[in-house]
N, C-alpha and C positions, 0 to 999 in steps of 0.2 A: 950192660949195663938194662933195664926196663925201659921199654919206652913209657913215659909218664906225660900223659896229658895236661896243659894250663891250662887250666880255670879260670874259664873269661873273669875276669870283675864285670860285679852289674851295676848298670851305670845307676852314681846317684849325683841326688839333687838335695843340695844341704841347705834348708829355710833359716837359721837359726840366725838369728842380726837382720833379717829382711824385715820392711813392715808388711804389714796388712794389703796397703796398698798397692803394694810390685807385688803381692805374692801369682796375684793371675798369670802376668805377662812371663815370670819367671817361667813357668810352667810350662805354659802356650812352647815356649821357644823351648826346655825343654825336651816333652814327649816330642813335638813334630823335628828337632834335632833326634833324639831317641825313631823316629818309626818306623823308618827301611829295616829295623835291622830287630826285628818282632818277638824280641828279648823280654826279659824281665825289669823293669825296670825301680829304685829306691828313692823316694820322696822320703825325706828328713823333718817331719812336723816337727817333733817339739812335742809338750805334753803340754800348746794349746789348745783344749776343743776350737777357738776360733779360725788357728791355723791348717787341722782339719777341715773343719770345716767347706774351707776354702779351695781346696784339693778336690777334695773329691767334686767339686761345682766341675769343674773343669774334666776329670777327667770322668764323671757320669754325660757335658757334652762331647767327648769324645767318643760317648760309649765304649769304657774303656772297662775287666773287670778290673776291684783291683780290692786288697781285704787292708785291711788296719792293726798293723801293728802283731807282734806274737806276744807267746805266754809272757817273755823274760819283759819285751820293749813294745810297748803302746805308744812310744813315739815318733813312729813312721809310716807311712803306706804304702807296699808293693802291688805292681800293679802291673797289667802284661798286653804289651801291642800288639 
């Protein structure tokens, strides 16, 4: 048998069904809970421009690099801690 490395799951925060006024707190908790991992994280926002902007504000406060989605799915933001 070959040794196969198990791919570690990327930490994700799903903000579907979260009210805009709760987004900032949820993002801060998520970033801080994963801070020491130094890994990529995904924050699922759906297609709400307001939700994306709220998440990006938090990521900027932490001086984190981020990208908005990808070619097939723009409903999330990925960032590197």
